[in-house]
N, C-alpha and C positions, 0 to 999 in steps of 0.2 A: 659684640655681636655688630655694632655700629660700624666698627674697623671693616668687618669682613665683611658688611655690607657693601663699602668704597670699594673694595677689592673685588668684587664679584660684580660691579658695574663699569671696571677698566676694562681698559681693552687686552689687559695681559690673561686674563680668564680665558678668551677664546684659544690662544698660545697655549696655555698649560692643557684643555682638552687635547686639544690637538696632540700634545705630549703624551701625556697619558695614555690617550686610547690606542695604542700598540698591543700589537696579537703575537699570540705564542702556541705555535702547535706544538705536541707531543706526538709520540708515537702512538699512542694508545686511541687515535681518532678523538682527541677533546680538544679545543678551540680555546685559548685564552684572551682575555680582554684586561685594561685595566680603565675604571675612570673614577672621575672625583665624585664626590657627593654633591647635591645639591643644585646639579643642574635641571636648567629648565626640561619640562616636558620635550619630549622629538628633539633632545642632543644627543647626536652623532656619537655612537660606541664602537662600531667595526662596520667594513666592508663585508659582512655577510657571505655575500653572492660571492665576492672573490674567492673568500675563503674555503666557499663551498665548491668552487671550479664551476660557480654557472653565472650563466647569463642575470641579470636584474629582472629581467621576464618571466624568466622561469620559474622564479619563488612562486607565482601564485600556478603558473600550468604543472608543476610537480606535488602540488600539495606540500611546499614549506611550510614548516606552522612551529611552533615552540609547544613544548610540551614540561609540564609544570606538576608540582604538586603540591597542595595543602598550603597556601602562602598565594600572597598575593600578585598578579604580574607585574613584576618591576620593569621588563622589557619589551619590547615592539618589535617589528618588521616592518622596513618600509618597502613594498614592494614597488616601489618606482625607483627609488636609488638602489634598491638591492644591498639598503644598511640596515643594521642592527641598532636602534635608538631607547631612549628612555620612554618609560611607558607612564611617567610622571616624576614627581621631586623623590631622592632618594637619601633619609636620613641616616647615615652610617650610625650613629648612635644609636637611634632606634632600630637598626636593625640588627645589631654586633653587638650593642651596649660596648663595653671596654676590652672586648679581644682585640689582641695584638694585631690581628690578621682578619680582615671582613670579607669571605669569599660568597657570590652568589651561584649555583650550581642551577643549571635546568639543563632540559633536552631541545633539540633537533629534530622534529623528525619529516624525512622524505619522503612524502607517502608514497609514491609509484613505486619508491625502488623497498618501502620498508625498512629503511636505514634509518639509525639513530642516532645521530652525535650529540656528544656531551658538552656545555657550553662552561666557562666558568670565568666569571666576573670579578675582579679585585676592583671594593670602593676605599678610594683613598680617600681618606681622612682629609678635612680642611681645618681652621681653626677658627668653627663658627660656634663655640661657644666659651664663655669665660667662665673660670671658676666662679664659683658659688659655693657660701655659708647657708647651710637651710633656717638658720635663724637671723635674726637682723644683731641682733643683741645677745650680750653673754654678761653675765655677772658671778663672782668671783668673790668672795668672802675669807678673808685673810685676816687673820689675828695678830695684834700689834707684838707680840713676844715671836712670832715665826721669824725664824732665822734665816741669813741669808743663806743663798744658794738652793733656796727651798723651792720645787718644782712643781709648777701647777700646769696639769693638760690643759689645751683649748681644743674648742671644738675643730674640728679638720674639714675643708673645703673640698666642694666635690666639682670635678671638671669632665667630664662624659668625652673629650676628645682623648686620642691617645699620642702616643710618641712624643713628640718635641710641642705637641700644643696641646699637650696635658699638664696639668698643674707641675708646676717644676719650685717654685718659690716661695716664704711665705717670708714678710719685713713687718717688723712692729715701729707704729710713729714714735717717735725720739721724745725719751723721759730721763727722770735722774733715779727712778726706782726699781725700774724692770728692765730685764734684756731678753733678747727671744734666742730660745735654742730650737732646732730642726731636728728630729729622730728619723732616722731610715732604716728601714726595717729588711728582710730579707725580698719582702716581695717588692720592693721599691717605694713602697707609700713612703709618707712623710706626714710624721705627726709634730705639730708644734707644741711646744711647752712654756709656759712663762717661768722666768728666773728670777727670784728677786736677789736684788744687786746689793739693797744699801734698808736698814732696819725700817718700817714702819713705825708712824708714831702718829698714832688716832688723833692726837688733841692737834698736831700738825696739821695733819690732813686727815680728811676723811674719807673719800672716796677721791680714787686716780679714774681717771678714764685716758683709754689706752685703743689704739685701731690696729687690726692687725690684719694685715694688706697680704692676699696672695694671690699670684701670677703663674702666668703659664709663660712658654717658652713660641709663641707663635709670632709670625711677622704678619701686622701689629702685636704686639704684646698685650693681652685680656686679663683683668683682674678684676675681685673681689673683695670686700672689705667687711670686717667684720667688727662692731665697736663692742670694747671690755670693759666693763664697768665693776673697779675692783673697789669694794667694801672694809675697810679694816675693822677687824674686829678684836675682842678679846681674848685670850686664853684658852683656845685652840688650836694646838700646834702640830694635832698630828690626824691625819688623812686617815678612809676608813683603806684598807689591804685585801687585798683579792686572796684567797689561798693561791691560785696559779694564774702568770699573766694572760695564757692562752687555754681553753676547753677545745678540744676536739669531740667530736661524736659522730658514729655513723647511723643511718635510720632508716630502713626497707620503704619504699615510697606507698607503700598501702598501709603504712601505721594509719588505724584510727585516730581520727579528730579528738582532741584530748587527751591524749594521752601523753605526761610528763616528760617531757628530752630529759633533762640534767638539772640539780639545782647548786646555782653561784654559790660562792659564800665569803661575804672579804668584813674584817674585823677592825673594831678601831680601839686603840688603846687607852684612848683620853674615857673618862667616866662620866655619868648622867648624860644630859641634853646632849655635848657634843661625842658620845660614843652612839649614838641612834642611829643605825646606816637604815638606808631607802636606796630601793633599785629601781632603777629606770633603763630603758630601753633607749641607746643613743639615737637620735634621728636619721636613720638612714633613707636614702634614696632606693625608690624601687618598691616593692609590697611587701616588704620584711616585716611591716609592723601588722600587716593583715594577716600573714600566715602566723607570725608566734605570738605571743602571751607570756609577760614576767609578770610575776608576781610581786610586788613593790616590796612586800616585808619577807617574804620568806627567799626568794630568789629564784622559784621554781618556773622553769621554761618548759612550757608546752605547745600544743599545736593549735592553729585555731581555725584551718581547714585542710581536707586534705595536700599530700605531696604530690608529686608528680615527676618524673624524673625527667621526664622527653620535654618539662616546660624549663627546670632550673636543678640541676643535677648537684650544685655546689653553693651553700649560703653563707655568709659572713655577718656576724653580728656581735655589735657592743654593746657592752651593757656599764652602767654608771652604777657606780656603790659613792651614796654622798651623806657624812655623817650630818647630824644638829645644825651646828654652826653653817655647815653648806661646803666643807671640804670634801672633795669626790677622787675616785680613781677610777681607770677604766680596764675593763678586761675584754678579750676579743672572743666570740666563738664561734669555732668553724663546725659547720652541718655539714656532712657529706652525705647527698641522698645515693642511697643503691637500687639500683634497677630490680624488680620484679617482672617476671613474664605475664602483663597485665595486658599488654594489648595483642589482637591475633592479629597474624600478618593481611595485608589489603594486599588486593588483587584489581589489577584495574586494567582494561580492554583499551588498549590506545590507539591499536587501527585493525580494522574484520573486514574482510571481506564478501563474507555473510554467504557465498556459494564457491566449488571448485567443479568445474568438469570432469566427467569421470575418465575422458583420458589422460586427464591430467596423470604426469610418473611422479615417483617420488621425490620427496622433495619439495614440492608446491608450498610456496607460501600463503599461510591462510590469514593470520592472525600476529598482532605483533602485543605480547603482554607483560604490562611492570608489576612485580611484586614489592611489597615494601613492609617492612615491621617497626615502629617507632621504638621498639626497646633496643636495647644497646646489648653487645656481647652477643654471648650463644644463645641469649632471648631474642637476639635479631638477625639471627642464622637463617635463613628461608630456603627452604627446599618447594619446589613445586613441581606437579607432576599431574597427567589426564590418569582418572580413574577409568576402571575396566579395562576389558581387550580393545582398545580401539587403534584403527590403522591411522594412529597420529603421534608424533613427538614434537618433543619442545626441546630446540636449541637455543644455548644462551648465546645473546647478542652481547651487548657493553653494558657495563655495572646490574641493575636488575631488570633488564627486559630480557627477554626469552620470546622465538620465534617458534608458533606453532606450523609446521610442514606435514604435508603427509606420509604415512609409511610406506604405505605402498599405491600400487595404481588402484582405484574406487571401481566398484560396477555399480548403477543405479537401480538395475534390476535386482540386485541384494536388497540393500539398503539404500533407500530415498532418502534421508536426512539422518545428521548423528547427531545426537544430544549429549555433550561433551560438557564435564565436569570438570576445573579444573583445583585442585586440591592444594593449597600452599601452607607448609606446616613451620613451623619454627623450630627451636635448638631447646626451648625452655621447658621446664618439667615441674609441673605438667608440660609437656607442648600444646600449644594451640595453634587450630586452623580455619583455614576459610573456606570456601566450594566457591565457586562461581560456574552456573550453567550458561549454557547458550548451543546456539543450535548450528550446526554446518550442513546446508543443502547441498545435494548432487547434483550436478548438472547435467541433463538428459543428451548422447548423442546417440544418433539410429546406428547403433551396433549391434541389433538384433532381426533378424527378418521374421514375420509373422509365420506360425508354426499348424500344424492341424493336430488336432487330437491323434487320430489316425492314419497310418499309411495310404490307407483308400476304403474307398466307402461303396456301398450298396445301397441303393434305395429301387423302391416296386412301386409302381404304377398301374392299376386295374385299365384296361383298354377300353376306349370308346367314352375316356374320361373329357369331361369339358374342355372346351379351349380357354385359355387362361388360369387355369388349376393350379394350386400351390403344390406341389412334388415333395422336396426336399428340401430342407433351410442346413445350411454347411457352414460352420464357423470357424476362423484360426483366430489366434490369440498372438498377439504381441508384447513383450514385457516390455516396453519402453512407454514413452509419455505423450503426450499431448499429438503433436502433430506423427511423430514418428510411429504413433499406435495407432494411426487414423488406417483402416484396412478398405481397402475395393476389391470387390470382386469381379472375375471375368472368365467368359470361357473362352477354351484355344478355338481358332479358326478350323474348322474342319466339313466333312461333306456325308452326307447320309442319302445311300442311293442316289447318288449323285446330285441331291438338292444340298444347301446350306446346314450347317446344323442350324444358324442363327434364325433356319423358318423353323424349325422345332419347339427348342427352348430357347430361354432367355433367362438371365439370373440378375434378382437387385445386387445393383456395385456397393450398395452401404448395408443389406441385410444379410446376401448368401443367400436368398431365398429360393429355389429353382422352380420356374413357372414353363407348364406347358403350352406351348402358341399352335400345336396340331390335337386334334384326340386320335389316340394311337389305335393302330390294329394288330392287335397281335398275330395276327395270320400274314402281314405283314412285315412286322417289325418285331423283332422278340429281344430284344436289347441294344442296348449302346453304352460305348465306354467316352466320358467325357474327360477333358482337362482342366482341371477348377483352377485358377493362378489367385493367388491373395497376394496385393501389393500395398505398403505403407507408404504416408506420405511425406518419409523422410526426404534428406537431401545428399546424397542421391538414396534414391527409391529403392527399397530391397524388396522381395517376392518369394515365393515356394509354391509349388505346385502340387496340386493331389490329385490322384486318378476318381473319377466318381462312373463307376458302375449301373446303371439305369437297365432294370428289369422289368418287361410288359408283362404282364398276368391277364392269363386269359381268362375272359367273362365266356358264358354262356350262349354265344349270341349267333350261332350256326344250328340249324335242325341236321339231323341225319340227313346223308342223299347216300338212295338209292339207287346202288348200280345195276343190280341183278335180279330179278328179272327186269330189264329198262321197259319202261311205257312206250310203246309204238306212238311214232306221230301224224299218224293217221288215225289213232284213234282204236285200232283194233287191241282185241286183249290175247295173248299168247295164253296157253293151255297145255297143262303136264297130263304126262300117262303114267297111269299108275297101276299094272296087269293086278287083274282080280287075283290071280294068285302069289301076290308078295304075303308076305311074313311080316307081323309086327315088328314094325323099326327098320324098312322098308324105306330106304332115302329117295324119295320123291323127286326134289328140287331142292335146293338152297336158295337163301334170299340172301344178296350180298348186300353189305352199306356201310359209308366213312361218315365219318364227320371234321370239320374243318380246324373243330377245339380242338383242344391238348387236353392230356390229363384225364381227369373225372370227368370232363364234362365231353369227351369223346370215348369214354365206355360204354359202348350199347349194348343194349338188351334186347330180344327177340318175344314178342307174344304173340299166340294167338289170338287177334280179338274179336273175330266172328268166323264161323263155319256152317256149310247146309246143312254137314252131318256131324252133330258136336260129339267129341270120342274117338271120331274116326283116326285124327292127324294128330301130331303134335309138332310144337316147332321148338329146336335147340335155344334154350334160353341167353347161351353166348354166342352158339355156332351160327343162329338161323335157319338150322337143314330142318327141311320141312318130313315128318318122317311120318309111318302109318302106325300108329297106336293098337291096332288090333288087326286081326284077319279082317278083310272083304270078304263083304256079304252077297250072295245073289241079290238081295232084297236092297241094296244099298243102290242107287241112283250112278246114273253112268257118268252126268257133269255135277263136281263137287265145286263149290266156289268158296274158297278162303281169302280172310282178312289178316293181313299181317301185318303189327305193329311194329317199329324198329322207335328205342326210345332211350335218349344218352341220361346221365346223371348227373349233369348240371343241375343249380338253383336259380330260377326253378327247370327242370328236366322240359327238353323241346324233342317233340316224335315226327316220325313222317308213316304212313301205311303205306301197303300197295297190294292188292285184290290178285288172287293168283284162281285160275280155273285148272281143276284138274282131271281128268277125262279116266274112268275108271272102267279096262276093258283088256282081255288076255291079250287080241291081235287088231290086226285092221279088219277083216270081214265082221268079226265080232262088232267093231265099230259102225260099221255098215247095218250091220244087220239091228243093230239098235237105234241107226239113226232117228226114223221116224219116230223115237219114243223120247228124242232128243227134248224137241218141239213140236208142238200142234200147229197145222198150218193154218195159219189167220181166214187164207181164202183160195183161190181156185188157183190164181197166177202163181202165188207162190207156190202151191204144190208142182203143179207144172215144172219149176224153173229147177226145182229139185230134182226132179225127175230125169230131167236132161242134165243135170250136174249130174247124175248117178253113172248113165249111161256112157255119158263122156269120160268120165273118171276110168270106170269098170275097163272100157275099150283101151285107151292109155295103157291103164294099170298090163294089161295082158299083152301089148304090143312091145310093152317096155320089157317085159318078164321076157316075151319069145327071143328080145334082141339079147338078155342078158346071158340066156342059156348058149345062144349061139356063140356069144366071145369068150365065155367060159369055157366049152368044147376048144374053141381054138388058142385059147390060150392056158392050158393046164397045164403042157406039157413044160414050155418055158417058165410056170408058177412055182413047179418042183424045182427047174436048175438057177431059179434068180436067186440070190440072197436077198435082193431091197427084197421081191417079191413078198419073200417069206417073214420077211420082217413089218411088210405092210399088211400081210393078212393076220400075223400073230396079233398087231395092234388092234383091228380090226374085230378080231375074236374076243377083246379082253373090254375093250372099250364100247360102254353103252353109247347108245346115240340117240338122240328126241330133236327133231324139228318142229321150227316155230314158224310156220308162216299165216302172215294177216293179206288174207286174198282181196281185200276189199285198198288195203294200201300197198300191196306189192312186195311187201316186204318178209325177207324169210330168214331165219338163225339157227344153224344147228348146232345141237349139242346131245352126245350121245352117252345114255345111260343103259341101254340094253341092246340087245340083238333087234329091237323091232323098231319100225321107223315108224312116227306119229304125226300125222296130217293135222293139222287145224286150221279150216276154211270158216272166215269168218264174213256171213254175208248180212244179212238183214234180217234171215227172218231161222236160219239154221246154223248148225256146224256140221260139219262134213267129216269123217272119219275113213281112211282108205284103207282096205284089208290089203295087204301085201305078203307073199313067200317070203321066204328067209334070205332075204337080197342080203343083209350083212353078210354075209360069210361068202356073198358070189363076188368075183374078184369080176373086174371091166378090163376087157383087152385097154391095151395102150394106143392101140392105133384108133379105135372109136373115143377116147379122150382125148387124142390130138385131135379129132372134128368137131366143130363148132356147130354143127347140124343138130335143130333145135329138134325137139321131139312133141310135136304138136297133135293136137284131137282130130278128129274127122272133119275135116272141111263143112263134109255135107249138113255137121250137127252144128258149126257153127252159124253158116250162113242160115240153116233153116230157124235157130232160134233168134239168130244177130243180138245173142247178148254179150257185152265187152266181158262179165264177169267167166262167163267161161273161155275165154282168153288167156286169162289170169291164171286159171288152171292149166294151160298149156306152158306157162311162164315157167309157172312152178318147179314144173317137171326139166324142164332145161337146167334150172338151177340146182335142183336137185343130184342132176346127173353132173355138175360142177361141182360139186361138192363130194360124190363118190371117185369123182379121178383123182380129185386132189387128196 
């Protein structure tokens, strides 16, 4: 050992390291180096950066690291120099024992490419160990009668070095009685034997002291000494003899502790004490004495602790048989340990990305997996696969490394993550397996636009809604995640009746709730069609549209509007004429009303609310027609007052009323005859005014009657020949007529119901009905119709009374004439 230290301290060691640190690449991606043992920590092994085709600075950038399993890391990377260096002192003997070739294998991982390379380093032996006897002294007892040439086995030395540095030779110190003979067996082992060259004489010399020198072939040579003390005895001239010089046995590694392996047997032809044989285990290096037990009396060999094929596959045991006086012989026992499938495969995730984007194509690398089984042969053959129907494959890399890759493109919307189970199974019987679980997350991309549940939506809002009221909530779904699934809502720009849609409605961009900015009126806007856009927040953003039909629901907010009879603006009251000869069901007039609302809110019904003569008239519930309910009697009053109510069907219902005045008389003279009974004059001025009105109207009627008769005589011939006049005459016969004139307001309305013409004059105190001849069947000449001369009341009468109301009567007749001409 001292010589070796001198060698290390010399300058030649550096040259030796440089010479041995050579590189060899094979075609399978393997890198080989060789390096001597016992180098200092940090010693150069090889330029790994150069061999990988990288710059030294790229080692850290690309995540180059050493991957090894189950042993202390012997080497490390120098990122600055890009070299592979020793991580500590390497003892070849501790690492590989006496194996002729000592190889250290590990893998180097290039992280960014998930590339794995195998590195194999041969550890060269140096002569750093001297041969060594496990005992310093050996005592041999030899009988004095022992014949010359007798051989005595000696203790063997042990040198952990290999090759030329291992044990090469034995030498015996010079003496007169003994010589040394070295036997070599087939495996190269050397066994020294002491040969008696000259007969011993105990009386001459009782003890002989010899030195056995064991030396190796290193440079310089190392050696070890064994002191031999030969004691001369009397009369034990036969050593024990084993039944066989070498025993072979094969045992499975799972053999229970305490099991007997075999029994060795040695016999001694001597008798008595000289034939008593005892057995001992020859002192051997390692842990043999801790594993095997030898019964010194019976020779039974059993195991003290469990065998492990993965620790040692073979044991060589030396057994000594010694008789009473001390003669001995040695036998060798070769124990072969058989492998059983007692180790499940091991799975190690060497590199793992954790997630994979969903747009990744098939073959995208996810992880690098290493599998290993400590068993051998078929028990160590491992197959690994992905459990379940998963879109992933395992591809063989180098050695026992596999790459986990995608089998197809992934869709995060279907599966956002995959819980993978890798099962590694060996080829033993029964097979053992190991499951490794890990999760692969699928990273989202914005590949899905927002979608609505329906192709279109319909919403309803009652009119007169409050401003800011929530109308409808619309929701879209986006199967993406995070920002890609964050949806904002917006209304497309549009106009409604010339105004921007945004002044009517707004939508909450986050919730999709639609709000009314105005109070809607069904009578103005009945429906709206909106386009709602839902956009996500991806890059680029995706969007989709949906149509929303907004319907305004009618509310009963409009009362019925009576079109006929229209209320005069001057406060006068219209009068309808009902002849006393009218049969039950006679149509007196018709109340016409409308409602701006719609549907049920616009369904109108009519009813008689109040009548001066109950039971005389009836009103159609749905038509509004006022008809006689029974025949008119003489006792029925000339003037009948009716209040008709029109009501819709809304909730609550709204209504309107109108007051009708019906004059009961067969003709105008009847009306004049009964004029005095309509109303009792309150004073003399009123009676006088009424008298003047009667005289004036009678005079005008007579003049008008004469005028009509004259016109009729002039036009009678042309009337028979004129087709147009015939048609007009026919229409005049069949169309009933009724005329309403408010005298105070100078307002007239002509409507025909029968061949009679009724005139209603409304003054402060009376109603006048002027009798007329049957002028509805009389034709007025065309020439007279073309004249615009009014028919006036006597000027004297007007001047005498100086009352403007009489002038209104003349205006009435002028208007009446115009209506007849039309």
